[in-house]
C-alpha positions as CSV (number, residue, x, y, z in Angstrom):
1,M,0.0,0.0,0.0
2,T,2.8,2.4,0.9
3,E,4.6,1.7,-2.4
4,N,1.5,2.4,-4.5
5,N,1.0,5.7,-2.7
6,R,4.6,6.6,-3.5
7,E,4.1,5.9,-7.2
8,K,1.0,7.8,-7.2
9,S,2.6,10.7,-5.5
10,S,5.5,10.7,-8.1
11,Q,3.0,10.8,-10.9
12,D,1.2,13.7,-9.3
13,I,4.6,15.6,-9.0
14,D,5.5,15.0,-12.7
15,F,3.6,18.1,-13.8
16,M,6.0,18.9,-16.7
17,S,4.3,16.4,-19.0
18,S,0.8,17.8,-18.3
19,P,-0.9,19.4,-21.3
20,S,-1.4,22.7,-19.6
21,M,2.4,23.0,-18.8
22,Q,3.3,22.0,-22.4
23,R,1.0,24.7,-23.7
24,A,2.6,27.2,-21.4
25,I,6.1,26.2,-22.5
26,K,5.2,26.4,-26.1
27,K,3.6,29.8,-25.6
28,S,6.7,31.0,-23.8
29,R,9.0,29.8,-26.7
30,V,6.8,31.6,-29.2
31,K,7.1,34.8,-27.2
32,Q,10.8,34.4,-26.9
33,T,11.2,33.8,-30.6
34,I,9.2,36.9,-31.4
35,K,11.2,38.9,-29.0
36,Y,14.5,37.8,-30.4
37,T,13.2,38.3,-34.0
38,F,12.1,41.8,-33.1
39,I,15.5,42.6,-31.5
40,A,17.4,41.3,-34.5
41,F,15.1,43.3,-36.9
42,L,15.5,46.4,-34.8
43,T,19.3,46.0,-34.6
44,S,19.5,45.4,-38.4
45,A,17.3,48.5,-39.1
46,V,19.5,50.7,-36.8
47,M,22.7,49.4,-38.4
48,L,21.4,49.9,-42.0
49,T,20.2,53.4,-41.1
50,V,23.6,54.2,-39.7
51,I,25.3,52.8,-42.8
52,F,23.0,54.7,-45.1
53,I,23.3,58.0,-43.3
54,G,27.0,57.6,-42.8
55,S,27.6,56.7,-46.4
56,D,25.4,59.6,-47.6
57,Y,27.3,62.0,-45.4
58,L,30.7,60.9,-46.5
59,L,29.7,60.8,-50.2
60,N,28.3,64.3,-50.0
61,K,31.4,65.5,-48.3
62,R,33.5,64.0,-51.1
63,L,31.3,65.6,-53.7
64,R,31.8,69.0,-52.1
65,D,35.5,68.5,-51.9
66,N,35.7,67.3,-55.5
67,Q,33.8,70.2,-56.9
68,N,36.2,72.3,-59.0
69,H,34.1,75.2,-60.0
70,M,36.8,77.6,-59.0
71,E,39.4,75.8,-61.1
72,R,37.0,75.8,-64.1
73,M,36.7,79.5,-63.7
74,V,40.5,80.0,-64.2
75,K,41.3,77.3,-66.7
76,G,40.0,75.9,-70.0
77,A,40.1,77.9,-73.2
78,N,36.6,79.2,-74.2
79,I,34.9,76.5,-72.0
80,S,32.1,78.7,-70.9
81,G,30.1,76.5,-68.5
82,E,29.3,73.0,-67.2
83,S,26.5,71.1,-65.6
84,T,26.6,67.9,-63.6
85,Y,24.1,65.3,-62.5
86,Y,24.7,62.5,-60.0
87,I,23.5,58.9,-59.7
88,H,23.7,57.8,-56.0
89,N,24.5,54.2,-55.0
90,L,25.1,52.9,-51.5
91,F,28.9,53.2,-51.5
92,S,29.6,55.4,-54.5
93,V,28.3,58.2,-56.8
94,L,28.5,58.4,-60.5
95,G,28.8,62.0,-61.7
96,E,28.4,63.0,-65.4
97,T,29.6,66.5,-66.2
98,T,28.8,68.2,-69.5
99,Y,31.1,71.0,-70.7
100,Y,30.1,73.8,-73.1
101,K,31.8,76.2,-75.5
102,K,30.3,79.4,-76.9
103,I,30.9,80.0,-80.6
104,G,29.6,83.3,-81.9
105,G,26.7,83.4,-79.5
106,R,25.8,79.7,-79.9
107,Q,26.5,77.2,-77.2
108,I,27.7,73.7,-78.1
109,V,28.4,70.6,-76.0
110,W,32.2,70.3,-76.0
111,D,32.8,67.3,-73.7
112,K,31.3,64.9,-71.3
113,T,33.0,63.1,-68.5
114,T,31.8,60.4,-66.1
115,K,33.5,60.0,-62.7
116,K,33.0,57.3,-60.0
117,I,33.3,58.8,-56.6
118,P,33.5,56.1,-53.8
119,V,33.1,56.6,-50.1
120,F,36.8,55.6,-49.7
121,G,39.6,55.4,-52.2
122,R,40.6,57.2,-55.4
123,I,38.1,59.0,-57.6
124,Q,38.2,57.5,-61.1
125,T,37.4,59.0,-64.5
126,I,35.7,56.1,-66.2
127,H,34.7,57.9,-69.4
128,R,35.7,61.1,-71.2
129,G,33.8,61.9,-74.4
130,S,36.7,63.9,-76.0
131,G,38.9,60.8,-75.5
132,M,40.8,59.2,-72.6
133,V,44.0,59.2,-74.7
134,T,45.2,62.0,-77.0
135,T,46.3,60.9,-80.4
136,D,48.5,63.4,-82.2
137,S,49.1,63.3,-86.0
138,M,50.9,65.6,-88.4
139,D,48.5,67.3,-90.8
140,E,50.4,67.8,-94.0
141,E,48.0,70.5,-95.2
142,A,48.1,72.5,-92.0
143,K,51.8,71.8,-91.6
144,R,51.4,71.2,-87.9
145,T,50.0,68.6,-85.4
146,V,46.2,68.9,-85.4
147,R,44.3,67.4,-82.4
148,Y,40.6,66.5,-82.6
149,N,37.9,66.1,-80.0
150,D,36.7,62.6,-80.1
151,Y,33.2,63.6,-78.8
152,N,32.3,65.9,-81.8
153,N,35.3,65.6,-84.1
154,E,36.0,69.3,-83.9
155,R,39.5,70.7,-83.8
156,K,41.1,71.5,-80.5
157,I,42.9,74.8,-80.2
158,D,46.6,75.4,-79.2
159,F,48.6,78.5,-78.1
160,Y,52.1,79.3,-79.1
161,Y,54.4,80.8,-76.4
162,P,55.9,84.2,-76.9
163,G,59.7,84.0,-77.2
164,L,59.9,80.3,-78.1
165,T,61.4,79.2,-81.4
166,Y,59.2,77.2,-83.8
167,D,59.8,75.7,-87.2
168,Y,56.4,76.7,-88.4
169,L,53.9,79.3,-87.0
170,P,50.3,78.7,-88.3
171,K,48.3,81.6,-89.8
172,E,44.9,80.0,-89.8
173,L,43.0,83.3,-89.5
174,D,43.3,83.4,-93.3
175,L,41.6,80.0,-93.5
176,A,38.9,81.0,-91.1
177,A,38.2,84.3,-92.9
178,G,37.7,82.4,-96.2
179,L,35.1,79.9,-94.9
180,D,31.4,80.1,-95.8
181,E,29.6,83.2,-94.6
182,N,27.0,81.0,-92.8
183,M,29.6,79.4,-90.5
184,L,30.6,80.3,-87.0
185,V,34.3,79.9,-86.3
186,E,36.6,79.7,-83.3
187,V,40.3,80.8,-83.6
188,A,43.0,80.9,-81.0
189,L,45.4,83.9,-81.3
190,S,48.9,83.8,-79.8
191,F,50.7,87.2,-79.4
192,K,54.3,88.1,-80.2
193,M,54.7,89.6,-76.7
194,P,52.5,89.5,-73.6
195,M,50.4,92.6,-73.1
196,T,48.6,94.2,-70.1
197,L,44.8,94.3,-70.2
198,D,44.8,98.1,-70.9
199,Q,47.1,97.7,-73.8
200,L,45.1,94.8,-75.2
201,S,41.8,96.7,-74.8
202,K,43.2,99.4,-77.1
203,T,44.7,97.0,-79.7
204,L,42.6,93.9,-79.8
205,G,39.3,95.5,-78.8
206,H,36.3,93.7,-77.3
207,E,34.1,92.6,-80.2
208,N,34.1,88.8,-80.8
209,V,36.7,88.2,-78.1
210,N,35.5,85.3,-75.9
211,W,38.5,84.4,-73.7
212,L,42.0,85.6,-72.8
213,W,45.1,83.4,-72.2
214,V,47.3,83.9,-69.2
215,D,50.7,82.2,-69.6
216,T,51.6,80.2,-66.4
217,T,55.2,79.3,-67.4
218,T,58.2,81.1,-66.0
219,E,61.1,82.5,-68.0
220,P,63.4,79.6,-66.8
221,Q,60.8,77.0,-67.8
222,R,60.4,78.6,-71.3
223,A,64.2,78.6,-71.7
224,R,64.3,74.9,-70.9
225,M,61.5,74.2,-73.3
226,N,63.4,76.0,-76.1
227,D,66.6,74.1,-75.4
228,E,65.2,70.6,-74.7
229,L,62.1,70.2,-76.9
230,D,62.6,69.8,-80.6
231,A,59.1,69.2,-82.1
232,D,56.7,72.2,-82.4
233,G,53.9,70.0,-81.1
234,L,55.7,69.6,-77.7
235,K,56.0,73.4,-77.3
236,V,52.4,74.5,-77.6
237,K,49.8,75.0,-74.9
238,G,46.7,72.9,-75.4
239,G,43.5,75.0,-74.9
240,G,42.0,72.5,-72.4
241,N,44.8,73.1,-69.9
242,A,45.5,76.7,-70.6
243,F,44.8,79.2,-67.9
244,G,42.8,82.3,-68.5
245,F,39.3,83.8,-68.2
246,E,36.1,84.5,-70.1
247,V,35.3,88.0,-71.3
248,T,32.3,89.5,-73.0
249,E,31.4,92.5,-75.2
250,E,28.8,93.6,-72.7
251,Y,31.3,94.1,-69.9
252,P,34.6,95.3,-71.6
253,Y,37.7,94.0,-69.8
254,S,40.2,96.3,-68.1
255,A,43.0,96.2,-65.6
256,S,40.4,95.5,-62.8
257,N,39.7,92.1,-64.5
258,G,43.4,91.2,-63.9
259,Q,43.0,91.7,-60.1
260,G,39.8,89.8,-60.1
261,Y,41.4,86.9,-62.0
262,I,44.4,86.8,-59.5
263,G,41.8,86.7,-56.7
264,A,40.1,83.7,-58.4
265,L,43.4,82.0,-58.7
266,E,44.1,82.5,-55.0
267,G,40.7,81.0,-54.2
268,A,41.2,78.0,-56.4
269,S,44.8,77.4,-55.2
270,E,43.5,76.6,-51.7
271,S,42.3,73.2,-53.0
272,S,44.7,72.6,-55.9
273,A,48.5,72.4,-55.8
274,F,48.5,72.7,-59.6
275,V,46.7,76.1,-59.5
276,K,49.0,77.2,-56.7
277,E,52.0,76.7,-58.9
278,A,50.3,78.6,-61.7
279,L,49.5,81.5,-59.4
280,K,53.2,81.8,-58.5
281,A,54.1,82.0,-62.2
282,V,51.4,84.5,-62.9
283,K,52.7,86.8,-60.1
284,A,56.3,86.3,-61.3
285,N,55.3,87.3,-64.8
286,A,53.3,90.3,-63.8
287,K,54.4,93.7,-65.1
288,N,54.4,96.2,-62.2
289,G,51.7,94.1,-60.6
290,E,49.5,94.0,-63.7
291,L,48.4,90.7,-65.3
292,L,49.9,89.9,-68.7
293,I,47.9,88.3,-71.5
294,S,49.7,86.1,-74.1
295,G,46.8,85.2,-76.3
296,A,43.0,85.2,-76.9
297,V,40.1,83.1,-78.3
298,V,37.9,84.9,-80.8
299,T,34.7,83.6,-82.4
300,G,32.2,84.8,-85.0
301,T,31.4,84.7,-88.7
302,P,34.3,84.7,-91.2
303,E,33.4,88.4,-92.0
304,E,33.5,89.3,-88.3
305,L,37.0,87.8,-87.9
306,Q,38.4,89.7,-90.9
307,R,39.6,92.6,-88.7
308,F,42.0,90.4,-86.7
309,R,44.0,89.6,-89.8
310,K,45.3,93.2,-89.8
311,L,46.8,93.1,-86.3
312,D,50.6,92.8,-86.5
313,F,51.1,91.7,-82.9
314,I,49.5,88.3,-83.6
315,R,52.2,85.7,-83.9
316,A,50.1,82.6,-84.7
317,S,46.5,81.7,-85.2
318,V,44.9,78.2,-84.8
319,L,41.5,77.2,-86.2
320,G,39.2,75.5,-83.7
321,V,35.5,74.7,-83.8
322,T,33.5,75.4,-86.9
323,I,29.7,75.1,-86.9
324,D,26.8,76.2,-89.0
325,K,25.3,79.6,-88.0
326,Y,21.7,78.4,-88.4
């Protein structure tokens, strides 16, 4: 009798196997699973938010640091404007920039570049419409190396340094002046000697003048170029990398433009070592503190460009973009 009571007592104590307890345990496990799932979801959401916000902040900072509007204001012959749109990804941004030129009052697309800007690492130029690699070839008719823009197959302009020795100096103003009257033409002019803005205002004038070239080489650099470089094509300044500034007929340039340009160079030099070196050369070349101009870009119809043929201070002239007027 005693043993049976003990067995019965043991069965009464084994409440873990009872249906009510099993339901309670199952309910508790479900609650625990939901709790852990919610915590995991919340943690993931917080982490993703931090990643998104952090990535966006760092990318926007890199975009601000990468903007070179000041540099574009002081460099690039007759490149009158640009526009950029961005495609944002999680860890990078693709930026496509379109560059424009103004030819006789008409604006054309000159180039397009696509850059990949990552959160960390080097910014890459993954596409350039005008060509990633420049191919130079001698043009027998022009008697010089002529470079073309791959994007639109238009000629690129070059400047010839004052004081350097060349085997051949192009006089392509004559060619430009003889083109069809319904064309708009771009020509780069190189001067025999640098001039101040006041001197240039009286001799070159303001009509059809789009842009002024500021030489950023020093006298010792030009001497080395003369001694060490043989081919003419190695001793010219490509328009895309030439320093200078835009001018308009509506606001005639004067000596005050020179001080404004030096101020723009000083602003751009804060974020560019390349511009900083150019600024030193510009100040070293200055005449009594006045900015010196070594060339210009003129645009217009062949008839409008006729007057520049009479100017004896022009050393060389290079034909650039030619487009239909209408």
